[in-house]
N, C-alpha and C positions, 0 to 999 in steps of 0.2 A: 116184333122183337120183344121178349120178355126182360123183366127187370134182370133175371141171373145171366141173361145175355149183355146185358149192357156193363155190368161189373166183368164178367169174363172177357169182354173186348177191351175193358180199360186195362185189364191184368197184362192182355194180348200186345196191347201198343205199348206198354211199359216194357214188358220183355223183349219186344221188338227193338225199341229204342236203347235198350241195354246193351244188345247185342251190336248195334251198329254204332252207336255214340258212347258206350261204357256207362258206367256208374261212379264217375267221380263225384266230389263234392259240386264242384263247378256246373257238371251236366245236371244234377239234381236240383241245382238253384236255377238253372235256366228253364227247366220244367216246371217251377214253381211260377217263375216271372210270365211264364206263357199265359198262366192263368190271368194275369194282370193284363197282359196283350189282349187277350181274348175279350175280358170286361170292357176293354176301351172299345173293341169292336162292337160289342153291343152298345155302349153308351153313343156310340157314334151314329148307329143305325137309330136309336131314337132320336137324336136331334134330326136326322134325316126324316123321320116319320112326321116329327111335328112341325118341320120346316125352319126350325130356330136359325140356321143359316140364311140370312137373306140372299149372299151371293148364289147359293145353289137352290135354295127351295126345297120342296117335298122330293127326298131322294129314294126312300125306303118306306116299306109297308111294316105292319105290326108284325106279319108274318116273318119279315127278315130279321126283327128284333127277336121274336120267339128262337129263330134258328141260331142267331149269336148266342143267344143265353144258353141254349144246348152245347154249343162248343165251349161254351164256360164250363159247363157240369161233367162234360166229358174230360177236357182237361185237367180239370180237379181231382178228378177220379183216377187218371192216369198220374197226374204229380203224387197223390195219396199212395198209389202202388208203387211208384219210383221210390218212395220213401220206406219200402219194406213192409207196408200196412196193408190189411185187407181192406179195400175201399167199402165193400158192403159192410163190415163190422164198424168201420168208422163212421159211415153216414149213418147207420143204425143208431150207434151210440148218439150221436149228434140229434136226430130225431126223437129218440127216447128223450132226453134232456129237454128239448123245447116243446114236446107235447105234455111233458110234466109241468112244466112252466103254465101251459094252457090249461092244465086240470087243478093247478093250486089256486087256493083262495085268493081274492084280489089283492089282499094286504101283502103277500109273498111275490106279488110280480114285480 
């Protein structure tokens, strides 16, 4: 799968959700909240990786965590598309901003 495929899939998912669930403010808000839900699943998987919960022990792998983080990324891309923006452009602008910080002299960070 290419990067272009990823962004196209995010737009397709948003279009599909728009068709079946509509585009109300509440629906858009729920898609944004879904990012938080997915982030919670990533956090839970990490807790399971390090065995932080003594009652459960080690329940997940680093691969599980990576998969959950990928869910966060795709869900965020869908939310961006649901707001009416091109996820590729929004992410590109963010990456450029962060890269610019890395390229800046230490004093400006």
